[in-house]
C-alpha positions as CSV (number, residue, x, y, z in Angstrom):
1,M,138.3,63.7,47.7
2,S,137.1,60.1,47.4
3,A,137.3,60.5,43.3
4,V,138.8,62.6,41.3
5,L,137.1,63.6,37.7
6,K,138.7,62.9,35.1
7,F,138.3,64.2,31.5
8,A,139.3,62.5,28.0
9,V,140.2,66.1,25.8
10,V,139.2,65.1,21.8
11,G,138.4,66.3,18.5
12,H,140.1,66.3,14.9
13,P,143.9,66.8,15.0
14,N,145.1,70.2,15.0
15,E,141.9,71.8,16.2
16,G,143.7,72.8,19.7
17,K,143.3,69.7,22.1
18,S,146.6,70.1,23.4
19,S,146.4,74.0,23.8
20,V,143.0,73.3,25.4
21,V,144.6,71.2,27.9
22,S,147.7,73.3,28.8
23,T,145.2,76.1,29.2
24,L,143.1,74.4,31.7
25,A,145.5,72.3,33.5
26,E,147.8,75.4,33.6
27,D,150.5,73.2,32.1
28,D,153.4,74.3,30.2
29,T,154.8,70.7,29.5
30,V,151.8,69.7,27.5
31,P,153.4,69.4,23.3
32,V,151.5,72.3,21.8
33,S,152.3,71.8,17.6
34,A,151.3,73.8,14.6
35,F,151.2,70.8,12.9
36,P,149.0,68.2,12.7
37,G,149.5,64.3,14.5
38,E,152.0,65.8,17.2
39,T,149.6,63.5,19.6
40,V,149.8,59.9,19.2
41,R,148.9,58.4,22.9
42,C,147.1,59.2,25.8
43,A,148.8,61.7,28.2
44,S,146.9,62.4,31.3
45,Y,147.7,66.0,33.4
46,P,146.3,65.7,36.3
47,V,145.7,69.7,38.3
48,K,147.4,69.1,41.6
49,I,147.0,71.6,44.5
50,D,148.7,71.4,47.6
51,G,149.7,68.0,46.8
52,E,146.6,66.9,46.1
53,E,145.0,65.7,42.9
54,I,141.4,67.9,42.0
55,I,140.5,67.0,38.5
56,D,142.6,65.4,35.5
57,F,142.8,66.1,31.8
58,I,143.8,63.5,29.1
59,D,145.2,64.9,26.1
60,T,144.3,62.7,23.6
61,P,145.1,61.9,19.3
62,G,143.1,62.8,16.8
63,F,140.1,61.0,15.6
64,Q,141.3,59.9,12.1
65,N,138.9,57.4,10.7
66,P,135.7,58.4,11.8
67,V,133.3,57.8,9.4
68,Q,134.5,55.0,9.2
69,M,134.5,54.2,12.8
70,K,130.9,55.1,12.6
71,E,129.4,52.6,9.9
72,W,131.7,49.9,12.2
73,M,129.9,51.2,15.4
74,Q,126.2,51.0,13.9
75,A,127.1,47.3,11.9
76,H,127.4,46.2,15.3
77,G,124.3,47.3,16.8
78,E,125.9,48.0,20.4
79,D,126.2,51.1,22.0
80,G,127.6,52.4,25.3
81,E,130.3,51.6,27.3
82,A,130.1,47.3,25.4
83,L,130.1,49.3,21.7
84,M,133.7,51.2,22.3
85,Q,135.5,47.8,24.4
86,A,133.9,46.5,20.9
87,F,135.4,48.3,18.4
88,I,139.3,48.4,20.6
89,A,139.4,44.9,20.7
90,A,138.3,44.7,17.2
91,H,141.4,47.6,16.2
92,K,143.8,47.4,18.8
93,D,146.0,45.6,16.6
94,Q,146.0,48.3,13.0
95,P,148.0,50.1,12.8
96,D,145.5,52.5,10.7
97,Y,143.0,52.5,13.9
98,H,145.9,53.2,16.1
99,H,145.3,57.1,16.6
100,D,141.3,55.4,17.3
101,V,141.8,53.2,19.1
102,E,143.9,55.2,21.8
103,L,141.4,58.9,22.2
104,L,138.5,56.0,23.0
105,R,140.7,54.1,25.6
106,P,140.1,56.5,28.6
107,I,136.5,56.7,27.3
108,A,135.4,53.6,28.1
109,E,137.9,53.7,31.4
110,G,134.7,56.1,32.1
111,A,136.3,59.7,31.5
112,G,133.8,62.9,29.8
113,I,134.2,64.0,27.3
114,I,135.6,67.5,26.3
115,Y,135.1,67.4,22.5
116,I,137.4,70.7,20.4
117,V,136.9,71.9,17.2
118,D,137.9,74.9,15.6
119,G,134.9,77.0,15.6
120,S,136.2,79.7,12.2
121,R,135.6,76.5,10.0
122,P,132.3,74.8,8.4
123,V,130.8,71.7,10.2
124,R,132.2,68.5,7.7
125,A,131.0,64.8,7.5
126,P,133.7,63.9,9.5
127,D,132.8,66.3,11.9
128,R,129.4,65.1,12.7
129,A,130.9,61.0,12.6
130,E,132.8,62.6,14.8
131,M,129.7,64.1,17.1
132,E,127.5,60.8,16.7
133,I,130.3,58.2,17.8
134,L,130.5,60.4,20.7
135,R,126.9,60.5,21.8
136,D,126.5,56.9,21.7
137,T,129.6,56.2,23.7
138,G,126.8,57.5,26.7
139,R,129.4,59.4,28.6
140,T,128.6,63.1,29.9
141,R,129.9,65.1,27.1
142,M,131.0,69.0,26.4
143,A,131.8,70.6,23.1
144,I,134.2,73.6,22.7
145,I,134.7,75.9,20.2
146,N,138.3,76.7,20.7
147,S,138.2,79.6,19.0
148,K,141.4,80.0,17.4
149,E,140.6,83.0,15.1
150,A,138.3,86.0,15.1
151,D,135.7,84.8,12.9
152,A,132.6,83.4,13.8
153,A,130.9,82.9,10.6
154,H,130.0,79.3,11.2
155,L,129.6,79.5,15.2
156,D,125.7,79.0,14.2
157,E,126.3,75.8,12.2
158,W,128.4,74.5,14.8
159,K,126.0,75.6,18.0
160,L,123.1,73.7,15.5
161,A,124.7,70.2,15.3
162,F,125.7,70.6,19.6
163,S,122.5,71.0,20.1
164,Q,122.2,67.8,18.7
165,H,125.3,65.7,20.6
166,F,125.5,67.2,23.6
167,N,125.1,68.1,27.3
168,A,126.4,71.7,26.7
169,Y,129.3,73.7,24.8
170,R,131.0,76.8,25.3
171,V,133.7,79.5,23.1
172,F,136.5,78.8,25.1
173,N,140.2,80.6,23.3
174,A,143.0,78.7,24.7
175,H,145.4,81.3,23.4
176,H,144.1,84.2,25.8
177,A,141.9,82.0,28.0
178,S,141.7,84.4,31.9
179,Y,141.4,82.3,35.0
180,R,138.1,83.7,34.9
181,E,137.4,82.4,32.0
182,R,138.4,79.4,33.0
183,I,136.6,79.6,36.0
184,D,133.8,79.7,34.2
185,L,134.3,76.5,32.5
186,L,134.9,74.5,34.9
187,E,130.9,75.9,36.5
188,S,129.9,75.0,33.4
189,L,131.1,70.9,33.5
190,K,129.7,71.7,36.5
191,G,126.1,71.4,35.4
192,V,126.0,68.7,32.8
193,N,126.1,66.3,34.7
194,P,124.6,66.2,38.7
195,D,126.3,63.4,39.7
196,W,129.5,65.8,39.2
197,Q,128.6,68.8,41.0
198,P,129.6,68.0,44.5
199,V,133.2,66.8,43.4
200,M,133.6,70.1,40.4
201,E,131.6,72.2,43.9
202,R,135.2,71.3,45.5
203,V,137.2,72.1,42.8
204,I,136.4,74.8,41.7
205,E,136.2,76.2,45.5
206,T,139.4,74.7,45.5
207,Y,140.6,76.8,42.4
208,K,139.8,79.9,43.5
209,H,141.3,79.8,46.9
210,D,144.3,78.6,45.4
211,W,143.8,81.9,43.1
212,Q,143.8,84.1,46.3
213,M,146.7,82.1,47.3
214,R,148.8,83.1,44.2
215,T,147.5,87.0,44.3
216,E,148.5,86.9,47.8
217,H,151.9,85.8,47.4
218,A,152.5,87.7,44.5
219,A,151.6,91.2,46.5
220,D,153.9,89.8,49.0
221,I,156.6,89.2,46.3
222,L,156.2,93.2,45.6
223,A,156.4,94.6,48.7
224,E,159.2,92.3,49.3
225,L,160.9,93.8,45.8
226,L,160.2,97.5,47.4
227,D,162.0,96.8,50.2
228,K,165.1,95.2,48.9
229,N,166.0,97.4,46.4
230,M,164.7,100.4,48.0
231,T,167.0,99.9,51.1
232,C,170.0,98.3,49.1
233,Q,173.4,99.6,49.5
234,Q,176.7,98.1,48.9
235,E,180.0,99.3,50.7
236,K,184.0,98.8,50.1
237,R,187.3,99.7,52.7
238,V,189.4,102.0,50.4
239,A,192.9,103.4,51.7
240,S,192.3,107.0,50.5
241,Q,190.6,108.9,48.6
242,R,192.1,108.5,45.0
243,E,191.3,104.8,45.4
244,A,187.8,105.6,46.9
245,R,187.8,108.3,43.3
246,E,188.9,105.3,41.5
247,L,186.0,102.5,43.1
248,Q,183.0,105.1,42.0
249,P,182.6,103.8,38.5
250,K,182.5,100.1,39.5
251,M,180.7,101.0,42.9
252,L,177.6,102.3,40.6
253,E,178.1,99.5,38.2
254,A,177.7,96.8,41.0
255,F,175.0,99.1,42.8
256,R,172.8,99.0,39.3
257,A,173.1,95.6,38.4
258,K,172.4,94.6,42.6
259,L,168.7,96.2,41.8
260,S,168.4,95.1,38.2
261,K,169.4,91.5,39.8
262,N,167.2,91.8,43.0
263,E,164.6,92.6,39.8
264,R,164.9,89.5,38.1
265,R,164.7,87.1,40.9
266,A,161.3,88.9,41.9
267,H,159.7,88.2,37.8
268,R,161.2,84.2,38.2
269,R,159.2,83.8,41.7
270,I,155.9,85.5,40.1
271,R,156.0,83.1,36.9
272,K,156.9,80.4,38.9
273,L,154.1,80.9,41.6
274,F,151.6,80.9,38.1
275,K,152.9,77.8,37.3
276,H,154.8,78.5,33.8
277,T,158.0,77.1,34.5
278,L,159.5,76.4,30.5
279,F,158.8,79.8,28.4
280,K,161.6,82.3,29.3
281,T,159.9,84.8,28.3
282,A,156.7,85.7,27.2
283,L,156.9,89.5,25.6
284,D,158.8,90.4,23.0
285,E,161.8,92.7,22.4
286,A,159.1,95.8,21.8
287,G,157.8,95.0,25.8
288,I,158.9,97.7,27.7
289,L,160.1,95.3,30.5
290,Q,162.3,94.2,27.9
291,E,163.7,97.9,28.2
292,D,166.8,97.8,31.0
293,L,165.1,99.4,34.7
294,F,167.6,102.7,33.7
295,S,166.7,103.0,30.3
296,K,165.6,106.7,29.3
297,Q,162.4,104.6,27.8
298,T,161.1,102.4,31.5
299,W,162.2,106.2,33.3
300,H,159.1,108.2,30.1
301,L,156.3,105.0,29.7
302,L,156.0,103.8,33.7
303,G,156.2,106.1,37.2
304,L,154.0,109.1,38.5
305,E,153.0,112.3,36.2
306,R,155.3,115.3,37.2
307,N,152.6,116.7,39.5
308,Q,152.1,113.9,40.8
309,L,155.9,113.2,41.6
310,V,155.5,115.7,43.5
311,A,153.0,115.3,45.9
312,A,153.7,111.6,46.8
313,S,158.3,113.3,47.0
314,A,156.3,115.8,49.6
315,I,154.2,112.7,51.8
316,A,157.6,111.0,51.9
317,G,159.4,113.4,53.0
318,A,162.2,112.0,49.5
319,A,164.7,113.8,46.5
320,S,165.4,116.4,49.1
321,G,167.6,117.7,46.9
322,L,166.8,116.7,43.7
323,G,165.5,119.0,41.3
324,M,162.3,117.5,38.7
325,D,164.9,116.7,36.1
326,A,166.2,114.7,38.0
327,L,163.0,112.7,39.4
328,M,162.2,112.0,35.7
329,A,165.5,111.2,34.9
330,G,166.4,108.5,32.5
331,S,169.3,106.7,31.3
332,S,171.1,108.7,33.7
333,L,169.0,109.1,36.4
334,G,171.5,112.0,37.6
335,L,174.1,109.7,38.7
336,W,177.5,110.9,36.0
337,A,177.8,114.3,38.2
338,A,181.1,115.0,37.5
339,G,184.5,115.5,40.0
340,G,184.2,117.1,43.4
341,A,181.0,119.4,43.1
342,A,179.0,116.4,42.2
343,I,176.3,117.1,45.4
344,G,173.0,117.4,43.5
345,A,170.9,114.9,41.7
346,A,174.0,112.3,41.4
347,S,174.0,112.7,45.6
348,A,170.4,112.6,46.6
349,F,169.6,109.6,44.4
350,F,172.2,107.8,46.5
351,G,171.7,109.3,49.7
352,G,169.6,112.2,49.9
353,E,170.9,115.6,51.3
354,R,173.5,114.6,54.1
355,A,175.0,112.5,51.6
356,A,175.2,115.3,49.8
357,H,177.2,117.2,51.9
358,S,179.3,114.4,52.8
359,I,180.2,113.8,49.7
360,G,181.0,117.7,48.3
361,K,183.1,117.2,51.6
362,S,185.0,114.1,50.2
363,R,185.1,115.1,47.2
364,F,183.8,112.0,45.9
365,G,181.1,112.7,43.0
366,I,179.6,109.6,44.1
367,G,179.5,107.5,47.1
368,R,180.1,108.5,51.1
369,L,183.7,108.6,52.8
370,L,183.4,107.1,56.0
371,G,185.7,107.5,58.5
372,G,188.2,107.8,55.2
373,S,188.1,104.0,55.7
374,K,184.6,103.1,53.4
375,V,182.6,104.2,50.3
376,Q,179.2,103.9,50.9
377,V,176.5,103.9,47.3
378,G,172.7,103.5,48.6
379,P,170.4,103.6,49.5
380,V,167.8,104.9,46.7
381,H,166.1,108.2,47.3
382,N,164.3,108.7,44.5
383,P,160.6,108.4,44.7
384,Q,160.4,108.2,41.1
385,F,163.1,104.7,41.3
386,Y,159.8,102.5,44.2
387,F,157.6,103.9,41.8
388,I,158.9,102.5,37.8
389,L,159.7,99.1,40.6
390,L,156.2,99.0,41.5
391,D,154.5,99.4,37.8
392,R,157.2,96.8,36.5
393,G,156.3,94.6,39.0
394,L,152.3,94.9,38.3
395,L,153.1,94.8,34.4
396,Y,154.9,92.0,34.7
397,V,152.3,90.4,36.8
398,D,149.6,91.0,34.5
399,S,151.6,89.4,31.8
400,I,151.7,86.7,33.3
401,I,148.4,85.7,34.3
402,H,147.1,86.6,31.4
403,W,149.5,84.2,29.5
404,A,147.3,81.8,29.1
405,H,149.6,78.5,29.4
406,G,147.8,76.7,25.9
407,R,150.1,79.4,23.9
408,R,153.3,79.2,22.5
409,S,153.8,82.7,20.6
410,E,155.5,85.6,21.9
411,G,153.9,88.7,22.2
412,V,154.4,92.3,23.5
413,L,152.9,94.0,26.6
414,L,153.7,97.5,26.2
415,S,155.3,98.5,22.7
416,S,157.6,101.7,24.2
417,E,156.9,103.6,20.4
418,S,153.9,106.0,22.5
419,G,155.7,108.8,24.6
420,E,152.7,108.8,27.3
421,K,153.0,107.3,30.3
422,K,151.4,103.5,30.8
423,G,151.0,100.7,33.1
424,Y,149.4,101.1,36.6
425,V,151.0,103.6,38.6
426,S,150.0,106.8,37.5
427,G,146.7,105.5,37.3
428,F,146.6,104.9,41.2
429,S,143.9,107.1,43.5
430,E,145.5,109.4,45.8
431,E,144.5,106.9,48.8
432,A,146.4,105.0,46.9
433,R,149.7,106.5,45.9
434,R,149.6,108.3,49.7
435,C,149.9,104.5,50.7
436,C,153.1,103.6,48.6
437,S,154.5,107.2,49.5
438,Q,154.3,105.9,53.3
439,H,155.2,103.2,52.4
440,M,159.2,104.4,51.1
441,K,159.0,106.9,54.2
442,A,158.6,104.2,56.7
443,L,162.0,102.7,54.9
444,R,163.5,105.8,54.9
445,K,163.0,106.5,58.5
446,G,164.0,102.3,59.6
447,N,161.0,102.5,61.9
448,R,159.9,98.3,62.6
449,Q,156.7,98.4,63.8
450,E,156.2,101.2,61.7
451,L,157.7,99.6,58.2
452,E,155.5,96.7,59.0
453,A,152.0,98.4,59.2
454,R,153.4,100.2,55.9
455,R,153.9,97.4,54.3
456,A,151.0,95.6,55.3
457,A,149.3,98.0,53.9
458,V,150.6,98.4,50.6
459,Q,150.6,94.9,49.4
460,A,147.1,94.8,50.6
461,M,146.9,97.3,48.1
462,L,148.8,94.8,45.7
463,V,146.6,92.3,46.7
464,E,143.1,95.1,45.6
465,V,145.1,95.4,42.2
466,I,145.9,91.8,41.1
467,Q,142.5,90.9,41.9
468,A,141.2,93.6,39.3
469,C,143.7,92.6,37.0
470,S,142.6,88.9,37.1
471,R,138.8,89.7,36.2
472,R,139.6,91.6,33.5
């Protein structure tokens, strides 16, 4: 790209400038504070894709003396760049005007203007002075009504003021803006200045292509997690059946920890993929994703309905020894059947019918004695576990792609209080559930060629689901 478009994001203190910059640049390193005056110097936040800078947003200090600035500029009778340079030269050493001088610098150097206001309050005299100053710079400018509150009582008043001073305006919520809304804003910027159009068209196409790549990568991460957790197994050598029985609870605990660790690692990769680097979680303690992977609430709220699960199990040929209670199990997942007679839900969960018979013969509650020397736990053959993993993964992607970078508060993704099924998979079409079940069946059979084909089908289906989520 021959030139990088730069935009100075300006406005009154505490109107949400930094939040807008953070969201547009997808950069959660931008300092955002509820206290006015947090930004004291201009800071550049370029957007880079594949190492190339495609657009640059400049966070600026808020206006401090707009009325006095306007009076000074009117008295000097200049306009455009000469007016800005004259003001900077006259006030650069005056502490009271430090913020005003600082915000004008990138505009004097040629940056376009994005003016931010809080639409929940009325237009005031200082706002009018700011708009007149920005108009007199002669730079191309767009106004954004940052809807920090639901109150739109003053919206018409702001629109009238903008029509007199700006080339265009938009309503934009920096705390909740989706990918689609960011693209819409860039489309508006493209139309503000004909000279910007070729560059902005490339910026927008680059954004869209990058988002498509991220969507496909997220689907790949989820498919990889399904492969990894549905085929995971652990084994240990033992000298006797007594040692095997003593190992049972430790191996179970380690096995569940491994599955949970794989899930957390996949979620971290998704978070990084969508450029969330600072916050540790976008969910509070009431969210379902904060529940343990094996908790009763998780299995109650996510996954398939009972009738859907029966059909999925039939297609997958899974859960041969499980009754419906085991398929829909809560925190125990059927793991804790006692003694050597544990042939039902527990053994089938960790290996199906063949494992159940082996367990029965060896009198171990969980695991399999192989050749008298090894105990094996896994792989999981309960089909509901597959759908639970998938549901949690899709919910995490949903939370990440709708978590604007300018947002710093926590939020609830799904409350654990309601009793009905939530998430995505219970709403899947019959075709989508069949696609998952066939993938699950291929995982059990272990035929590499078939597995690659079934995984590719699941991944393509997940891309469509995530794309639909992005458009919300």
